Every structure is written in structure tokens, then in C-alpha cells.
PAFI-797618 format. One record per residue (C-alpha): residue number from 1; x, y negated, z negated. Coordinates in steps of 0.05 Angstrom, whole numbers, plus 5000, padded with zeros to 4 digits. Layout:
residues N
NUM;X;Y;Z
...
This chain:
residues 403
1;1215;5520;2697
2;1223;5534;2623
3;1291;5565;2637
4;1312;5502;2674
5;1290;5461;2614
6;1336;5505;2572
7;1393;5496;2621
8;1417;5453;2657
9;1365;5400;2636
10;1372;5416;2561
11;1303;5388;2544
12;1267;5450;2519
13;1214;5429;2468
14;1143;5446;2450
15;1120;5395;2501
16;1157;5436;2554
17;1109;5494;2540
18;1047;5452;2538
19;1060;5416;2604
20;1068;5483;2639
21;1003;5514;2616
22;0969;5499;2683
23;1025;5536;2719
24;1017;5596;2673
25;0942;5596;2687
26;0954;5592;2762
27;1006;5647;2758
28;0957;5691;2719
29;0902;5680;2770
30;0948;5698;2828
31;0975;5758;2790
32;0904;5785;2783
33;0889;5771;2857
34;0953;5806;2878
35;0939;5867;2834
36;0867;5874;2859
37;0888;5865;2932
38;0944;5916;2926
39;0898;5966;2891
40;0844;5960;2945
41;0889;5961;3006
42;0948;6006;2985
43;0967;6036;2918
44;0982;6016;2847
45;1006;6064;2793
46;1000;6042;2720
47;1061;6045;2673
48;1023;6098;2633
49;1022;6145;2693
50;1093;6128;2713
51;1119;6140;2642
52;1157;6093;2596
53;1222;6130;2607
54;1217;6125;2683
55;1201;6050;2678
56;1262;6040;2633
57;1308;6077;2681
58;1279;6038;2741
59;1291;5971;2706
60;1363;5990;2689
61;1375;6016;2760
62;1348;5953;2793
63;1384;5905;2747
64;1452;5934;2766
65;1432;5952;2838
66;1410;5882;2857
67;1469;5849;2823
68;1517;5894;2861
69;1483;5884;2928
70;1482;5808;2920
71;1554;5804;2899
72;1577;5852;2953
73;1525;5864;3008
74;1550;5931;3036
75;1512;5995;3050
76;1448;5955;3055
77;1385;5988;3081
78;1312;5975;3093
79;1295;6037;3053
80;1323;6052;2983
81;1289;6116;2958
82;1281;6132;2885
83;1342;6170;2859
84;1327;6242;2842
85;1321;6262;2788
86;1302;6198;2751
87;1339;6213;2687
88;1409;6209;2658
89;1432;6271;2696
90;1432;6228;2758
91;1500;6191;2761
92;1469;6128;2791
93;1418;6124;2734
94;1470;6138;2681
95;1517;6084;2709
96;1459;6034;2712
97;1439;6046;2639
98;1511;6039;2616
99;1520;5977;2659
100;1456;5945;2632
101;1477;5960;2560
102;1544;5925;2572
103;1516;5867;2613
104;1463;5841;2564
105;1510;5836;2502
106;1562;5801;2546
107;1511;5749;2568
108;1492;5736;2496
109;1565;5728;2477
110;1575;5678;2533
111;1522;5634;2500
112;1576;5612;2451
113;1610;5574;2507
114;1557;5561;2560
115;1484;5571;2574
116;1496;5580;2649
117;1509;5655;2651
118;1451;5676;2607
119;1402;5627;2639
120;1422;5643;2710
121;1415;5718;2699
122;1349;5709;2662
123;1324;5666;2720
124;1343;5723;2767
125;1310;5776;2722
126;1245;5738;2711
127;1238;5720;2785
128;1249;5792;2808
129;1210;5825;2751
130;1142;5830;2788
131;1175;5874;2841
132;1214;5919;2792
133;1162;5975;2796
134;1135;5968;2725
135;1070;5976;2762
136;1084;6025;2818
137;1067;5997;2887
138;1118;6024;2936
139;1155;6088;2956
140;1222;6052;2950
141;1256;6033;2885
142;1283;5967;2912
143;1281;5922;2973
144;1330;5868;2996
145;1275;5818;3010
146;1255;5817;2936
147;1323;5788;2917
148;1322;5726;2962
149;1290;5677;2914
150;1316;5709;2849
151;1387;5704;2875
152;1384;5628;2862
153;1394;5646;2788
154;1461;5679;2804
155;1480;5621;2849
156;1467;5575;2790
157;1520;5613;2751
158;1569;5608;2809
159;1556;5533;2817
160;1566;5521;2743
161;1632;5559;2744
162;1657;5519;2804
163;1635;5453;2774
164;1670;5467;2708
165;1733;5487;2746
166;1729;5424;2789
167;1721;5379;2727
168;1775;5414;2688
169;1828;5363;2667
170;1899;5388;2666
171;1961;5350;2642
172;2005;5377;2697
173;1987;5340;2761
174;2015;5396;2805
175;1971;5448;2772
176;1913;5399;2772
177;1920;5388;2847
178;1927;5461;2862
179;1861;5478;2827
180;1824;5443;2884
181;1860;5486;2934
182;1842;5547;2893
183;1768;5527;2892
184;1765;5514;2966
185;1801;5579;2982
186;1755;5617;2935
187;1693;5590;2968
188;1720;5603;3038
189;1741;5674;3022
190;1676;5690;2987
191;1634;5661;3044
192;1675;5698;3096
193;1672;5764;3059
194;1596;5758;3050
195;1587;5739;3123
196;1629;5797;3148
197;1592;5847;3103
198;1524;5820;3125
199;1545;5818;3198
200;1566;5891;3197
201;1496;5909;3172
202;1460;5866;3224
203;1491;5907;3281
204;1445;5964;3261
205;1384;5921;3278
206;1398;5920;3353
207;1342;5970;3366
208;1293;6010;3325
209;1324;6079;3338
210;1393;6055;3315
211;1362;6023;3253
212;1325;6086;3232
213;1385;6131;3246
214;1427;6085;3203
215;1377;6087;3146
216;1373;6163;3152
217;1449;6166;3144
218;1439;6132;3076
219;1375;6170;3057
220;1372;6235;3098
221;1317;6265;3055
222;1268;6208;3063
223;1207;6236;3100
224;1179;6167;3117
225;1242;6150;3156
226;1238;6214;3197
227;1165;6200;3211
228;1177;6128;3231
229;1235;6148;3276
230;1187;6196;3309
231;1137;6140;3319
232;1191;6099;3354
233;1209;6158;3399
234;1136;6169;3414
235;1126;6096;3434
236;1183;6105;3484
237;1153;6168;3513
238;1207;6214;3483
239;1157;6264;3457
240;1204;6322;3445
241;1250;6279;3402
242;1188;6252;3366
243;1164;6322;3350
244;1232;6340;3320
245;1228;6279;3275
246;1156;6294;3253
247;1173;6366;3239
248;1233;6345;3198
249;1188;6298;3157
250;1139;6356;3146
251;1196;6403;3126
252;1217;6355;3072
253;1146;6338;3051
254;1095;6391;3074
255;1036;6350;3050
256;1053;6289;3091
257;0987;6275;3126
258;1013;6219;3170
259;1069;6263;3198
260;1020;6319;3215
261;0975;6268;3249
262;1032;6239;3290
263;1054;6309;3308
264;0984;6321;3335
265;0989;6258;3378
266;1056;6283;3405
267;1025;6350;3423
268;0969;6314;3458
269;1017;6273;3499
270;1050;6337;3521
271;0984;6369;3539
272;0988;6421;3484
273;0915;6413;3464
274;0908;6474;3420
275;0970;6455;3380
276;0943;6385;3376
277;0878;6411;3346
278;0915;6451;3294
279;0957;6391;3274
280;0895;6348;3264
281;0861;6403;3224
282;0921;6407;3178
283;0919;6331;3171
284;0846;6334;3151
285;0860;6391;3102
286;0912;6347;3068
287;0872;6283;3073
288;0798;6296;3086
289;0781;6222;3092
290;0830;6209;3149
291;0781;6179;3199
292;0830;6175;3257
293;0847;6248;3251
294;0773;6267;3255
295;0765;6221;3315
296;0825;6249;3352
297;0803;6319;3336
298;0738;6302;3370
299;0774;6277;3431
300;0816;6341;3433
301;0753;6383;3430
302;0724;6341;3486
303;0786;6355;3529
304;0771;6430;3520
305;0697;6420;3537
306;0676;6436;3466
307;0626;6379;3462
308;0586;6404;3402
309;0650;6409;3361
310;0670;6340;3387
311;0603;6312;3364
312;0613;6339;3294
313;0684;6310;3291
314;0660;6241;3314
315;0603;6243;3263
316;0652;6259;3208
317;0697;6200;3229
318;0636;6155;3227
319;0615;6180;3158
320;0684;6160;3133
321;0687;6095;3172
322;0618;6071;3193
323;0646;6012;3233
324;0689;6058;3277
325;0665;6031;3344
326;0707;6079;3386
327;0678;6138;3349
328;0607;6114;3363
329;0625;6105;3436
330;0655;6174;3443
331;0597;6205;3405
332;0551;6173;3456
333;0595;6200;3513
334;0591;6271;3485
335;0515;6266;3479
336;0512;6237;3550
337;0553;6296;3578
338;0505;6345;3545
339;0445;6308;3574
340;0420;6279;3508
341;0411;6209;3536
342;0369;6179;3480
343;0420;6200;3428
344;0475;6172;3474
345;0438;6106;3479
346;0433;6100;3403
347;0507;6115;3395
348;0527;6063;3447
349;0481;6012;3414
350;0517;6023;3348
351;0584;6012;3381
352;0559;5946;3410
353;0530;5924;3343
354;0599;5934;3312
355;0635;5902;3371
356;0589;5858;3414
357;0645;5847;3465
358;0660;5921;3473
359;0661;5923;3550
360;0665;5998;3556
361;0605;6008;3509
362;0563;5961;3551
363;0582;5998;3614
364;0566;6065;3582
365;0500;6040;3554
366;0480;6014;3623
367;0496;6082;3654
368;0456;6118;3600
369;0396;6072;3611
370;0401;6083;3686
371;0402;6160;3680
372;0346;6157;3629
373;0303;6119;3679
374;0303;6052;3644
375;0329;6010;3702
376;0311;5942;3672
377;0352;5955;3609
378;0409;5982;3652
379;0408;5918;3693
380;0410;5875;3631
381;0471;5913;3605
382;0507;5905;3671
383;0492;5830;3670
384;0522;5826;3600
385;0582;5866;3623
386;0592;5820;3683
387;0592;5759;3637
388;0640;5792;3588
389;0692;5815;3638
390;0675;5813;3712
391;0741;5845;3734
392;0735;5901;3683
393;0663;5914;3705
394;0686;5926;3776
395;0742;5973;3754
396;0707;6018;3704
397;0697;6088;3730
398;0692;6131;3668
399;0655;6131;3602
400;0705;6161;3553
401;0755;6119;3516
402;0825;6149;3510
403;0860;6161;3444
């Protein structure tokens, strides 16, 4: 808003700052909420840990990177990894630093003739600044989506240029008439070129496999892309291809817990239970608080009839994630199989406390009550089950929930 007061409105005064104080306060509040939310649900890395030099190189890279991608949208991707190494020995970083050092003085020089270029670029920079990785929050250095709103600043520059050209008064009527043709042709050529470049990229979004393979062609050493391609293969039932992708991700990044976990799931789908167990153990070694890995490890032990080991794995999952209803259910199932009906009943009750509409838990609890000799309680559970899902109640024939 202040930039718009500077140009094109040309009304920047002290009052301009005062009247926008409420917006600064609101912006500050939402900045704090965003930071706290990101810290609690994902990751944030302070500039101190990132390093001032790395922050500077990242800013220079993104200033030039986004400008180039907006002006000419080719070689786009949904994943732009950090260049390695992040220093001047990396050609992309060196070019970005040189480009930034040239760009900023040029914009200041243009102020002698027009405020449009400087203001439009500054609008772009200020709008995109929160996503420029000063505070680290992502495993990619840039993302196309972050440029959508900031690009209005660059469009302001283009609009100003076209308006000035349109209003340019020339003595020669022939030249004056031809300028309109030039403007129209310029706009048509620019729009067509941008459309063709964008369209060529959109063809890669026809299916998930094609998209990930395209992104890997641009960033072949990105472990997250290999892992996510494996997840897509796995969802389609192509477990051998999924395993290759997960193993490639692990080869690039041996400590990639998610890839080890997904590899374990692929082994499980192929019936390779012992390999599955080893994959989950490696996941837990890398990330001890990975509740799903502990849970799936318990299910794998159950498949081998190792119920005591399964119980310990389920308990560990519950310690990490107390509201893990499925873990409580399977803990109860393991106790039930070993004949510890009272412990099974308590585990099923916990699952129901967490999820009152957990049909399978009600069924299992009713069965445990029945075997334990408490017929009245069993009848009550079956009544609840019937009210929750009558069709499901008639179909249930086993206690264990699958992975």
C-alpha cells in the first residue's frame, strides 16, 4: 500500500504511514501465528542456523530465478532443490549474485525518469520476501506458487511501459500510427509465447508418474522426488517399481526415514515380512519417535505370530502417540490372541474413548467381553455396533485391523 502511494498514486506522506498502522499490526499478528503454526507442525530454521552467507546467496538466487521464470516460464517444476554447493563456486549462485548487483543499481538509475520500474520491482520483492527462505521452512529453494501475487509488481512495470508508449506523441503521423500496431503485436506475441511455454509444461501434469519423472529429469538427485514417485507406484500396486524408487532415495540420502518406512510397506505388500521388519527397524533407528513405524512393526510381528514383540511395538507407538486408536485396537487384539482378555478389554476401551464411532473396536470389545464371560456387556457393545453400522456389524469376521 505504501508503495502504491509512492507510485502511481504519488501521495506518499506521513499520513500514509499513520493510516496503515492497523494493517501493520494485523500483518504482525498473522506473521506470529504463521511462524508458530509452521514451527509446531513442520519445521523452521532461524537465520542464525542457516548462516548469513547462505541467506544472502538464497536471496540473490531467488531474485534472479523468479524474474527469469516469470519473464520466460520454461523448465518449470514443482520441485526446485537448493543448488549445491551454496557458494560462489556454483555457477547459478555466481550468476545470481552478479545479476542482483547489476539489477539494483539499474533500478535506482531508472528513478531519474520513472518510478514504475523501481516501485514495481520493490512490490514484487516485498510481496515474495516472506517465502524467500530467510527463515528456513522448506526443502526447496523456490516454488512457482509463491510468485503468483508478487508478479503483479512486474505487471505494473509492463503496464506502465505500454501506457507510456501508447500516449507517446510523435510528429510523423505514419510513425505515430504504426506504434499502435507495434503495441498490439508486442502484446499478442508476448501472450502467445507465455501461453505456449506454459502449455508445454502443463502436459507433464497428465498423471502423477509422468510429473515425477519430469521433475526427476530436472533434479535427479532429489531424494524426496524418488520417494514420492515410489509412493505413486505403490498406490497403483506396482511394488517392484516402488521399491526401486525407495532404494534410490535411500542411496542418495541414507538417513531418509520416510523412504525406509515406505520400503517396509512395499516389502509387506510383497509378503516379504522379514525384510519388512528390518526396514521398519531402520526407520525407527533413524527416527525413534516415528509412531507409524512402531505400529507397522507390531503388525509385522503379529503376522509372524510373535505377539509379545507385537505388544511391545504397539505400546511404543502409543507412548509416542497416545491417541493412536488403531494401535490400541491391535494391542487389544494381541492380548486377546494370547488369552489376556482383561488387558484386551482395557485396550479396546481406550480405542473407543479416542474414537467413539470405531466400529471394529466395538466389535472386538464385544467379543472380548463374551469370551471373558461378561455376556451383558458384550450384548451392549453389539447393540452399539448395530446402531453405528448395521451392515458392517453383519460383515465383520476378524478382530485385527490391517495396515
